[in-house]
N, C-alpha and C positions, 0 to 999 in steps of 0.2 A: 536616476534612470528608471524607466518603467519595467518592472519585472516581467510583464507579459511579452515584451519584445525579446527576452532572453531564453524563455522556456518553450519546450515543445514536448508533447506526448505523441509517440509514433507507434502505429501498429507493428506487432512483431512479424518478421518475415523469416524465411528459411535462412537467409544470410545472417540473421541475428542469433541463431541457435548456439553456435560455439561460445559466444560471449555470455549468453544467459546460462548455459551449462556450467561454465567456469564460475560465474557469480554464485549460482544456486548451490554449488558444492563447497563453497568456502565455509569453514567451521563457524565463523561468526554469524553467518546467515542460517546455517542448518540448526544451530542450537536454539533458535527462537521460532522454529517452524514446528507444526504438528508432526510432520515426518522429518525427523532429525538425521535420518540416514543419508548416506551418499546416494545420489541419483545416478543410475546407469544411463548411458547414451540412449539405449532402447526406451527406457522409461521417459526420458526427455522428449524423444520423438513422439511417443504415444501422447504425452501431454500436449504437444504442439498440434498433433492431428485432432485432438479433442477440442481444440479452440476453433477449428475451421467450421463454419456454418453452424455455430452454436449461439443462439440468441440469448442464452442465460449467463454467458461469461465472456469477458474480453481481457486481454493483457496488452499493456502499453509499455514502451520503453521511454523513460524520462531523460530528456536532454536539457542541459543548461549551457548556453553559449556554444551550441553544436557539439558538446561532449556528452556521451552517454554516461549517466551516473546511477540509474536505478530502474526499478520495475514497479508498475501499478497493476495489481490484479483486481478485477471487479467480477464477483461471482454471485450466484443466486439472484440474478436480475429478475425481479418479479414485476411484470407490467401491470398486473391487477392491483397490487398494493403499492406500486410505485416505489419500490425499495430495492436495496442490494446490500451485499457485503463487500468489504474491501480488505485488501492486504497489500503490502508494499515493502520494499527494502532498497537501501542504497547498497549496490553491489560493488561499485568502484571503491576499492580500499583507499584510494588517494583523493577521495572527495573532500573538498574544503568543508570546514566547520559550518554548520547551518544549512547544508544541502538537503538534509532530511526535511527541514521546515519548508524549504522551497518546493520540494517534491510533494509534501502534504498539501500545501496551499494550492499548487497547480492542479493536483488530482481532485481536490474537493471542488474547485471551481469547475473543472471539467464534468464531474459527476452531477453536481447540482445545476449548473448553468447550461451545459450543452446536452447532457443526457436527460435533464429535467427530472431527476430523481427527487423524491420527497424525503426519504430517510435512508441513511447509511448505518449499517451495523458492523461491528468489529469484534473479534475474539482475540484475547491476549493471554498468553501463558502467565500465570500469577507471579512468576519470578522475573518477568521482563519489565523491570522497573522503568527502563528508558522508554519503552513503548507506552506504558501506563501514563507517564508524565506527558509524553508526546500527545496522546489522545486528549488528555485534559487541557493541555495548552491550546489545542485546536478547537475546543469547545464541546467535546464529547461528554456525555454523562454516563457514569456506570449504571447499567440497568439490571445487572444480575451477576450471578456466579454459578457456574457448573462445577459442583464440588467433586473432587477426585475424579475428573473426567477422562484424563488420558494417562497412560502408563509410560513413564520415561525413566530408564535406569532403575528399575525395580521400585519406583515410587510413583504413586498416583498424584497428579497435579490438578489444581483447580484452573478453570478457564474463566477469565473475567469478561463480561459482556458489556459493550459500549454502544451507544447510539447517538446520532446527530441528525437533526432535522434541517432542511434547507433554510427555514426561517431563522434558525439559530446561527447557521453559517453566515447568512446575510448580515446579522448583527455583529458577528465577530470578525469577518474577513477583512474589512477595511483596516482594522487595527493591526492585524497580522501583516497585511501588505505594507503598512507604514513601517512596521518593525523590520521587515525584510529589506525594504528599499533604503531604510536609514542605517541599518547595521551591517547588512550582509552584502550589499552591492557597492 
């Protein structure tokens, strides 16, 4: 089966806000975010209002087989340098194994092929081993480290910097698609 027929990225609407609010405040999501605190409804609404008419960022809900599973955040969209940053998460705690890979594959295809972005950057908390491996699996290269960059629970944490070019994704994407279609669908 072709993965592209099962996936969809949809713009966030007001109707989606309760679901995203619930997902974002789950502990397993918060613990890997820069802001690990519980988000109030007012903060959530402010975030949504900030998305409207903003050419530098967008958020999409990731669907697989018509079921919402996660979120793609694209920020710091820079048209001059043709680059952006991305963040994502699987918020549906009942997501089948491998759904993160499908979200990543779908998101990178969207960013590189539809948005025509040249380079994606990512920032990962140094203890988030799962995200580090995820980025490497998708073809990202570690480009640097922000040492003791954020304070969390009285400890300063490093932030690892990753980057991926469209040309690198084109080399890697067909293998990832084969893996997804062979093992996960």
